[in-house]
C-alpha positions as CSV (number, residue, x, y, z in Angstrom):
1,M,-3.2,21.0,2.7
2,F,-1.2,19.0,0.2
3,K,0.1,21.0,-2.8
4,R,0.8,18.1,-5.1
5,V,-0.4,14.4,-5.1
6,L,0.8,11.5,-7.1
7,V,-2.0,9.3,-8.6
8,A,-0.7,5.8,-8.7
9,N,-3.3,4.2,-10.9
10,R,-4.9,4.3,-14.3
11,G,-8.3,4.6,-16.1
12,E,-11.5,5.8,-14.6
13,I,-10.3,5.8,-10.9
14,A,-7.3,7.9,-11.8
15,L,-9.4,10.4,-13.6
16,R,-11.9,10.4,-10.7
17,V,-9.1,11.2,-8.2
18,I,-7.7,13.9,-10.5
19,R,-11.0,15.7,-10.8
20,T,-11.4,15.9,-7.0
21,L,-7.8,17.1,-6.6
22,K,-8.5,19.9,-9.1
23,E,-11.6,21.0,-7.2
24,M,-9.5,21.1,-4.0
25,G,-6.8,23.2,-5.7
26,I,-4.2,20.4,-5.4
27,E,-1.9,19.6,-8.3
28,S,-2.0,16.1,-9.7
29,V,0.9,14.0,-11.0
30,M,-0.2,11.0,-13.1
31,V,2.0,7.9,-13.6
32,Y,1.3,5.9,-16.7
33,S,2.6,3.0,-18.8
34,E,3.6,3.3,-22.4
35,A,0.2,1.8,-23.4
36,D,-1.6,4.6,-21.6
37,A,0.2,7.6,-23.0
38,D,-2.9,8.9,-24.8
39,T,-5.4,8.4,-22.0
40,L,-7.5,11.1,-20.5
41,P,-5.9,11.0,-17.0
42,V,-2.5,11.6,-18.6
43,K,-3.9,14.5,-20.6
44,L,-5.8,16.1,-17.7
45,A,-3.3,15.7,-14.9
46,D,-1.1,18.7,-14.2
47,R,2.0,16.6,-14.8
48,S,2.5,13.0,-16.1
49,V,5.4,10.6,-15.8
50,C,5.9,7.4,-17.7
51,V,6.9,4.6,-15.3
52,G,7.4,1.7,-17.7
53,P,6.2,-0.6,-20.5
54,P,2.5,-1.8,-20.8
55,E,2.9,-4.9,-18.6
56,P,1.6,-4.0,-15.1
57,A,4.5,-5.7,-13.3
58,R,6.9,-3.3,-15.1
59,S,4.8,-0.1,-14.7
60,Y,1.8,0.2,-12.3
61,L,3.3,-2.4,-10.0
62,N,6.8,-1.1,-10.3
63,I,7.2,0.5,-6.8
64,H,10.7,1.8,-7.5
65,N,9.7,3.7,-10.6
66,I,6.5,5.1,-9.0
67,L,8.2,6.3,-5.9
68,T,11.0,7.8,-8.1
69,A,8.3,9.7,-10.0
70,A,6.8,11.0,-6.8
71,E,10.3,12.2,-5.6
72,I,11.3,14.0,-8.8
73,T,8.0,15.8,-9.1
74,G,8.0,16.9,-5.5
75,C,4.8,15.2,-4.5
76,E,3.7,15.1,-0.8
77,A,1.2,12.3,-1.0
78,V,0.2,9.3,-3.0
79,H,-3.4,8.2,-3.9
80,P,-3.3,4.5,-4.9
81,G,-6.9,4.2,-6.2
82,Y,-8.1,0.6,-6.1
83,G,-6.3,-2.5,-7.4
84,F,-2.6,-2.5,-8.3
85,L,-0.7,-1.2,-5.2
86,A,-3.8,0.0,-3.2
87,E,-3.6,-2.8,-0.7
88,N,0.1,-3.4,-0.7
89,A,1.4,-2.8,2.8
90,N,5.0,-2.7,1.7
91,F,4.2,0.1,-0.8
92,A,2.4,2.1,1.9
93,E,5.4,1.6,4.2
94,L,7.9,2.8,1.6
95,C,5.8,5.8,1.0
96,L,6.0,6.8,4.6
97,E,9.7,6.1,4.7
98,M,10.2,8.6,1.9
99,G,8.1,11.2,3.7
100,L,5.1,10.7,1.4
101,K,1.6,10.5,2.9
102,F,-0.1,7.3,1.8
103,I,-3.8,8.2,1.2
104,G,-5.2,5.1,3.0
105,P,-4.8,3.3,6.3
106,S,-1.6,2.4,8.0
107,P,0.7,-0.4,6.6
108,E,0.0,-2.3,9.8
109,V,-3.8,-2.2,9.2
110,I,-3.4,-3.0,5.5
111,R,-1.3,-6.0,6.4
112,L,-3.7,-7.2,9.2
113,M,-6.9,-6.9,7.1
114,G,-5.2,-8.2,3.9
115,N,-4.6,-11.5,5.5
116,K,-8.0,-13.1,5.6
117,T,-7.4,-15.5,8.5
118,E,-6.0,-12.6,10.6
119,A,-8.8,-10.3,9.6
120,I,-11.4,-12.9,10.6
121,A,-9.6,-13.4,14.0
122,A,-9.7,-9.6,14.5
123,A,-13.4,-9.5,13.7
124,K,-14.0,-12.3,16.3
125,R,-12.1,-10.4,18.9
126,A,-14.1,-7.3,18.1
127,G,-17.3,-9.2,18.7
128,V,-18.4,-9.1,15.0
129,P,-20.0,-12.4,13.7
130,T,-18.0,-14.4,11.3
131,V,-18.7,-17.4,9.0
132,P,-18.2,-20.8,10.8
133,G,-14.9,-22.2,9.7
134,S,-11.4,-23.0,10.6
135,D,-9.8,-21.2,13.5
136,G,-7.0,-19.8,11.4
137,P,-5.1,-21.6,8.5
138,V,-5.6,-25.3,7.8
139,S,-2.1,-26.8,7.5
140,S,-3.0,-30.2,6.2
141,I,-5.7,-32.1,4.3
142,D,-6.5,-34.0,7.4
143,E,-7.1,-30.8,9.3
144,A,-9.3,-29.5,6.5
145,K,-11.3,-32.7,6.6
146,A,-11.8,-32.4,10.3
147,V,-13.1,-28.8,10.1
148,A,-15.3,-29.6,7.1
149,S,-16.8,-32.6,9.0
150,E,-17.5,-30.4,12.0
151,I,-19.2,-27.5,10.2
152,G,-20.8,-29.5,7.4
153,Y,-20.6,-29.4,3.6
154,P,-20.6,-27.4,1.3
155,V,-17.5,-25.5,2.3
156,L,-15.2,-23.0,0.7
157,L,-11.4,-23.4,0.5
158,K,-9.9,-19.9,0.4
159,A,-6.4,-18.4,0.0
160,A,-5.5,-16.4,3.1
161,A,-3.8,-13.8,0.9
162,G,-6.6,-13.8,-1.7
163,G,-9.4,-11.4,-2.5
164,G,-12.0,-10.6,-5.1
165,G,-12.9,-14.2,-5.5
166,R,-9.4,-15.3,-6.5
167,G,-8.0,-18.4,-4.8
168,M,-11.4,-19.7,-3.8
169,R,-12.9,-23.2,-4.4
170,L,-16.3,-24.6,-3.6
171,V,-16.2,-28.1,-2.2
172,L,-19.3,-30.2,-1.9
173,N,-18.0,-33.4,-0.2
174,E,-14.8,-35.0,1.2
175,V,-13.9,-36.6,-2.2
176,Q,-13.8,-33.1,-3.8
177,L,-11.9,-31.7,-0.8
178,E,-9.1,-34.3,-1.3
179,K,-8.9,-33.3,-5.0
180,A,-9.1,-29.5,-4.3
181,Y,-6.7,-29.1,-1.4
182,D,-3.3,-29.4,-3.2
183,A,-4.6,-27.6,-6.3
184,A,-5.8,-24.7,-4.2
185,K,-2.5,-24.4,-2.4
186,S,-0.6,-24.3,-5.7
187,E,-3.1,-21.8,-7.1
188,A,-2.7,-19.6,-4.0
189,E,1.1,-19.8,-4.2
190,A,1.1,-18.9,-7.9
191,G,-1.4,-16.1,-7.5
192,F,-0.3,-14.5,-4.2
193,G,3.1,-15.9,-3.3
194,D,1.4,-17.4,-0.2
195,S,0.0,-20.9,-0.2
196,T,-1.9,-20.5,3.1
197,L,-5.5,-21.8,3.0
198,Y,-8.4,-21.5,5.4
199,L,-11.8,-23.1,5.3
200,E,-15.3,-21.6,5.7
201,K,-18.9,-22.9,5.6
202,C,-20.5,-22.0,2.3
203,I,-23.6,-20.0,3.1
204,V,-26.1,-21.2,0.5
205,G,-28.3,-18.5,-1.0
206,A,-26.2,-15.7,0.6
207,R,-26.3,-12.1,-0.4
208,H,-23.2,-9.9,-0.4
209,I,-23.8,-6.6,1.4
210,E,-21.1,-4.2,2.4
211,V,-20.8,-1.1,4.5
212,Q,-18.8,2.0,3.6
213,I,-16.9,3.4,6.5
214,M,-14.9,6.6,6.8
215,T,-12.6,7.5,9.7
216,D,-10.0,10.1,10.6
217,E,-6.9,10.2,12.8
218,H,-8.8,11.8,15.7
219,G,-10.9,8.8,16.5
220,N,-14.0,9.7,14.5
221,V,-15.7,6.7,12.8
222,L,-18.6,7.1,10.4
223,H,-20.6,4.7,8.3
224,L,-22.0,5.9,5.0
225,G,-24.6,3.2,4.6
226,E,-24.6,-0.1,2.9
227,R,-24.5,-1.4,-0.7
228,E,-26.0,-4.5,-2.2
229,C,-23.3,-6.3,-4.3
230,S,-24.9,-9.7,-4.9
231,V,-25.1,-9.5,-8.7
232,Q,-21.9,-11.3,-9.5
233,R,-20.3,-13.7,-11.9
234,R,-17.4,-15.9,-10.7
235,H,-17.2,-13.7,-7.5
236,Q,-16.8,-10.6,-9.6
237,K,-19.3,-7.8,-9.1
238,L,-21.2,-6.6,-12.1
239,L,-23.9,-4.3,-10.6
240,E,-24.2,-2.6,-7.3
241,E,-26.9,-0.6,-5.6
242,A,-27.5,1.5,-2.5
243,P,-29.2,1.1,-0.2
244,A,-29.9,-2.7,0.0
245,V,-33.4,-4.2,0.2
246,I,-33.2,-5.3,3.9
247,D,-35.1,-4.5,7.1
248,Q,-34.0,-1.7,9.3
249,K,-32.9,-4.0,12.1
250,L,-30.5,-5.9,9.9
251,R,-29.3,-2.6,8.3
252,E,-28.5,-1.1,11.7
253,S,-26.7,-4.3,12.8
254,L,-24.5,-4.1,9.7
255,W,-23.7,-0.5,10.3
256,R,-22.9,-1.1,14.0
257,D,-20.6,-4.1,13.3
258,A,-18.7,-2.3,10.5
259,V,-18.1,0.7,12.8
260,K,-17.1,-1.6,15.7
261,L,-14.5,-3.4,13.5
262,A,-13.1,-0.2,12.2
263,R,-12.6,1.2,15.7
264,Y,-11.1,-2.1,16.9
265,V,-8.4,-2.2,14.3
266,G,-7.6,1.5,14.4
267,Y,-8.7,2.1,10.8
268,T,-8.0,5.5,9.1
269,G,-9.5,6.6,5.8
270,A,-12.1,5.1,3.5
271,G,-12.7,1.4,3.8
272,T,-15.4,-1.2,3.2
273,V,-16.5,-4.0,5.5
274,E,-18.0,-6.9,3.6
275,F,-20.7,-9.3,4.9
276,L,-22.6,-12.3,3.8
277,V,-26.3,-12.3,4.7
278,D,-28.2,-15.6,4.8
279,A,-31.8,-16.3,4.1
280,E,-32.7,-15.9,7.8
281,G,-31.2,-12.5,7.9
282,N,-28.0,-13.5,9.9
283,H,-24.9,-11.6,8.8
284,Y,-21.3,-12.7,8.8
285,F,-18.1,-10.7,8.3
286,I,-16.0,-12.0,5.3
287,E,-13.4,-9.4,4.6
288,M,-12.4,-5.7,4.7
289,N,-11.2,-3.8,1.7
290,T,-8.6,-1.2,2.8
291,R,-9.1,1.2,-0.1
292,I,-11.8,3.0,-2.0
293,Q,-14.2,0.6,-3.8
294,V,-15.1,0.5,-7.5
295,E,-18.7,0.9,-6.4
296,H,-18.2,4.0,-4.2
297,P,-20.3,6.2,-6.6
298,V,-23.6,4.7,-5.5
299,T,-22.8,5.8,-1.9
300,E,-21.9,9.2,-3.1
301,M,-25.1,9.5,-5.0
302,I,-27.4,8.7,-2.0
303,T,-25.3,10.8,0.5
304,G,-24.2,13.7,-1.6
305,L,-20.6,13.2,-0.3
306,D,-17.3,13.1,-2.2
307,I,-15.5,10.1,-0.7
308,V,-12.2,11.0,-2.5
309,R,-12.3,14.5,-1.0
310,L,-12.8,13.0,2.5
311,Q,-9.9,10.6,1.9
312,V,-7.6,13.5,1.1
313,L,-8.8,15.6,4.0
314,V,-8.2,12.7,6.4
315,A,-4.8,11.9,5.0
316,D,-3.9,15.6,5.5
317,G,-4.6,15.0,9.2
318,Q,-7.8,16.9,9.3
319,K,-10.9,15.9,11.2
320,L,-13.9,14.6,9.3
321,P,-16.0,17.7,8.4
322,L,-19.2,15.9,9.5
323,A,-20.6,13.7,12.3
324,Q,-22.8,10.6,11.9
325,R,-25.9,12.7,12.6
326,D,-25.0,14.8,9.5
327,V,-25.0,11.7,7.2
328,S,-28.4,11.4,5.5
329,F,-29.6,9.1,2.7
330,R,-31.7,10.1,-0.2
331,G,-33.3,8.0,-2.9
332,W,-31.7,4.9,-4.6
333,A,-28.6,4.5,-6.8
334,I,-27.5,1.7,-9.1
335,E,-24.1,1.2,-10.7
336,M,-23.5,-0.9,-13.8
337,R,-19.9,-1.9,-14.6
338,I,-19.5,-1.6,-18.4
339,N,-16.9,-4.1,-19.4
340,A,-15.3,-4.6,-22.8
341,E,-16.3,-8.2,-22.9
342,D,-18.4,-10.5,-25.0
343,P,-21.7,-10.4,-23.0
344,E,-22.2,-14.2,-23.6
345,T,-18.8,-15.7,-23.3
346,F,-17.2,-12.9,-21.2
347,A,-14.0,-13.1,-23.3
348,P,-12.2,-9.7,-23.2
349,S,-12.8,-7.5,-26.2
350,P,-9.9,-5.0,-26.5
351,G,-9.8,-2.8,-29.6
352,K,-10.7,0.7,-30.9
353,I,-13.9,2.4,-29.9
354,K,-15.3,3.6,-33.2
355,K,-18.4,5.3,-31.9
356,L,-19.2,6.5,-28.4
357,V,-22.3,8.3,-27.1
358,F,-22.8,8.8,-23.4
359,P,-26.2,9.0,-21.7
360,G,-27.3,12.2,-19.9
361,G,-30.3,13.7,-18.3
362,P,-31.4,13.9,-14.6
363,G,-29.8,11.5,-12.2
364,V,-27.2,10.0,-14.6
365,R,-23.5,9.9,-14.0
366,I,-20.8,8.1,-16.0
367,D,-17.3,7.5,-14.6
368,T,-14.9,6.6,-17.4
369,A,-11.6,7.5,-19.0
370,V,-12.4,6.3,-22.6
371,Y,-13.4,8.4,-25.6
372,Q,-14.3,7.9,-29.2
373,G,-11.2,6.8,-31.1
374,Y,-9.6,5.4,-28.0
375,T,-8.0,1.9,-28.3
376,I,-8.6,-0.3,-25.3
377,P,-5.3,-2.1,-24.5
378,P,-5.3,-5.9,-23.7
379,Y,-3.1,-5.6,-20.7
380,Y,-5.5,-4.4,-18.0
381,D,-8.9,-5.0,-16.4
382,S,-11.8,-5.0,-19.0
383,M,-14.0,-2.5,-17.1
384,I,-14.1,0.7,-19.3
385,A,-16.9,2.6,-17.7
386,K,-19.3,2.8,-14.7
387,L,-22.8,4.0,-15.5
388,I,-24.5,5.2,-12.3
389,V,-28.0,6.4,-11.9
390,H,-30.0,7.9,-9.0
391,G,-33.8,7.8,-8.5
392,D,-36.4,8.7,-5.9
393,N,-36.8,5.0,-5.1
394,R,-35.6,1.6,-6.4
395,F,-38.3,1.2,-9.1
396,H,-37.4,4.7,-10.4
397,A,-33.7,4.0,-10.4
398,I,-34.3,0.7,-12.3
399,R,-36.3,2.6,-15.0
400,R,-33.7,5.3,-15.2
401,A,-30.9,2.7,-15.5
402,L,-32.7,1.1,-18.4
403,R,-33.3,4.5,-20.1
404,A,-29.6,5.4,-19.7
405,L,-28.5,2.0,-21.1
406,D,-30.6,2.7,-24.2
407,E,-28.8,6.0,-24.7
408,L,-25.3,4.5,-24.2
409,V,-23.7,3.6,-27.5
410,I,-20.3,1.9,-27.8
411,E,-19.2,0.5,-31.1
412,G,-16.0,-1.2,-32.2
413,V,-15.8,-3.5,-29.2
414,K,-18.2,-5.9,-27.5
415,T,-19.6,-4.8,-24.1
416,T,-21.7,-6.0,-21.3
417,I,-24.5,-3.5,-22.0
418,P,-27.0,-6.3,-23.2
419,L,-26.3,-8.2,-20.0
420,H,-27.2,-5.3,-17.9
421,R,-30.4,-4.8,-19.8
422,M,-31.3,-8.4,-19.1
423,I,-30.4,-8.1,-15.4
424,L,-32.4,-4.9,-14.8
425,S,-35.5,-6.3,-16.6
426,H,-35.5,-9.7,-14.9
427,E,-38.4,-10.3,-12.5
428,D,-36.1,-11.7,-9.8
429,F,-34.0,-8.5,-9.8
430,V,-36.9,-6.2,-9.9
431,N,-38.3,-8.1,-6.8
432,A,-34.8,-8.1,-5.1
433,N,-34.9,-11.9,-5.1
434,I,-31.2,-12.3,-5.7
435,S,-28.1,-14.0,-4.2
436,V,-24.5,-14.2,-5.1
437,K,-25.3,-17.2,-7.2
438,W,-28.4,-15.8,-8.9
439,L,-26.8,-14.4,-12.1
440,E,-24.7,-17.5,-12.7
441,S,-27.9,-19.6,-12.4
442,L,-29.2,-17.7,-15.5
443,L,-26.1,-17.9,-17.6
């Protein structure tokens, strides 16, 4: 087993990883920027190394400084968390070249599944249904028009190197397509250094449902159930739950196709296969995230498993300590992303937390790295906490979530707490009558 692991991230996910490493008897080394010198992960790690100024490009994305920190502290492995370098194939490759185990899939798989057109092609070869669209990149506006005419509007223009809703444009007709094409190429080039675009049919009224998979280097592939992720704003998830309100036939089809794709691409570690589900119950692969997800706690709550621990065991070359028949699901879990944002305008709200009271009681978990007196810096993502609840069933989980929100007090900055109260109390949500566009229709 590893003796020392570098945590190449920040905030709540860094602290989440450190906690599991401590329980496993593994030393943690935390990298941090100058803006994060007083954060909990830095204080609680066994060792900490400053890797640069506040700006991410000069610290958390500074591969040279991060790998140097791993070398001088004698680390044997690197956990990248999510975001930053977690899906950077070049970083994973350099880790291996330095003799460091990258806690994630191989660079080849990261590269394959990180390119959306290649990932879709792989899914097709594996026999997994995909959204109707272009057969690879569209290289000209005329080609885009031809594809759109064949599959019918509305369509989505997407950056092949994109993700998380970035580099995506909804197009309702040919006139809009002409206007959007060059702008989308420029946006993709600026955001990802790759102007490649592809085109997909827009599935109206779709739900976003994903499957957590876990595999090892010995050919064992498990699914850990599905998550409902349809409560979104501008393609960014705000609330997730597990399981999803779907029939058993669809559920088992999603599980089967996620496992099939993971086997086909030779995946190792924790990953998420994401699908759109239309109103008729048809499902379509859209992408695979080759890392741990922000919303992994809801899966942990209904399975009783520690996904980070499984990641570390697999990276150490061990077999998964359980088989599919050992995975069971209990109750219902909901995660609310608490962002330091204005709940109406969604403008970021950095600043000092003057008062902080966390909720407690049965079935309540909070993943966060903030504390009373902490100053939220303006340089990073606005999510400051994840409030997760578990109940016997969905209604129980909703009531528990509302109770926990009532107990959660954050003063000094604006947060999305009022928005979550509205979501959880809304008749559509209570009745699971939601889609990826549902929340935006209310705002």
